[in-house]
C-alpha positions as CSV (number, residue, x, y, z in Angstrom):
1,M,10.4,-1.8,12.9
2,Q,8.7,1.3,14.4
3,E,11.8,3.4,13.7
4,A,11.6,2.3,10.0
5,W,7.9,3.4,9.9
6,R,8.7,6.7,11.5
7,I,11.4,7.4,8.9
8,L,9.3,6.3,6.0
9,L,6.2,8.3,7.0
10,Q,8.4,11.3,7.6
11,Q,9.9,11.0,4.1
12,L,6.4,10.5,2.6
13,G,5.3,13.7,4.4
14,D,8.3,15.5,2.9
15,V,7.3,14.3,-0.6
16,Y,3.7,15.4,0.0
17,A,4.9,18.9,1.2
18,L,7.2,19.3,-1.7
19,G,4.3,18.5,-4.1
20,R,2.0,20.9,-2.3
21,D,4.7,23.7,-2.3
22,K,5.4,23.2,-6.0
23,G,1.8,22.8,-7.0
24,I,2.4,19.2,-8.2
25,P,-0.4,16.7,-7.5
26,V,0.8,13.7,-5.5
27,V,-1.0,10.3,-5.5
28,L,0.2,7.4,-3.4
29,V,-0.1,4.1,-5.2
30,I,0.1,1.0,-3.1
31,F,1.1,-2.4,-4.4
32,P,1.0,-5.4,-2.0
33,Y,3.5,-8.1,-1.6
34,T,2.3,-11.5,-3.0
35,F,1.8,-13.0,0.5
36,Q,-0.6,-10.2,1.3
37,L,-3.1,-11.1,-1.5
38,L,-4.4,-14.2,0.3
39,E,-4.1,-13.2,3.9
40,E,-5.9,-10.0,5.1
41,E,-4.1,-10.2,8.4
42,F,-0.9,-9.1,6.7
43,R,-2.4,-5.9,5.2
44,E,-1.6,-3.6,8.1
45,P,1.1,-1.7,6.1
46,Q,-1.5,-0.7,3.5
47,K,-3.8,0.6,6.3
48,I,-0.9,2.7,7.8
49,L,0.0,4.2,4.4
50,R,-3.7,5.0,3.6
51,E,-4.3,6.7,6.9
52,H,-1.0,8.7,6.7
53,A,-1.9,9.9,3.2
54,A,-5.4,10.8,4.3
55,E,-4.0,12.9,7.2
56,H,-2.0,14.8,4.6
57,G,-4.9,15.2,2.1
58,I,-3.2,12.8,-0.4
59,D,-5.2,10.6,-2.8
60,V,-4.4,6.9,-2.7
61,I,-4.8,4.1,-5.2
62,D,-4.5,0.9,-3.2
63,T,-4.3,-2.0,-5.6
64,T,-4.4,-4.7,-2.9
65,D,-8.1,-5.5,-2.9
66,A,-8.4,-5.6,-6.7
67,L,-5.3,-7.8,-7.0
68,A,-6.6,-10.1,-4.2
69,R,-10.0,-10.5,-5.9
70,A,-8.3,-11.3,-9.2
71,A,-6.0,-13.9,-7.4
72,V,-8.9,-15.5,-5.6
73,D,-10.9,-15.9,-8.8
74,D,-8.1,-18.0,-10.3
75,P,-7.7,-21.3,-8.4
76,E,-4.4,-22.0,-10.2
77,L,-3.0,-18.7,-9.2
78,V,-4.1,-19.2,-5.6
79,A,-2.3,-22.6,-5.6
80,Y,0.8,-21.0,-7.0
81,L,0.8,-18.1,-4.5
82,R,0.3,-20.5,-1.6
83,S,3.2,-22.6,-2.8
84,K,5.5,-19.6,-2.8
85,G,4.4,-18.5,0.7
């Protein structure tokens, strides 16, 4: 798994550099998997991506918290998400 993260973060760094070199703004938008909405313990990937982007001066829109709040406010949705694992 660590090798996969190394490759991904290197590739993101390349995208950030290309944007910077070409004068194109880059924003990282993070969308969680469904199972991450109800369990904060599974949100480490978002943290890694946010920290990496910050190290490169890249703005981040992380939709995880907003989507989690929306899910928690809807008991039927919570039940559905839990049933899907």
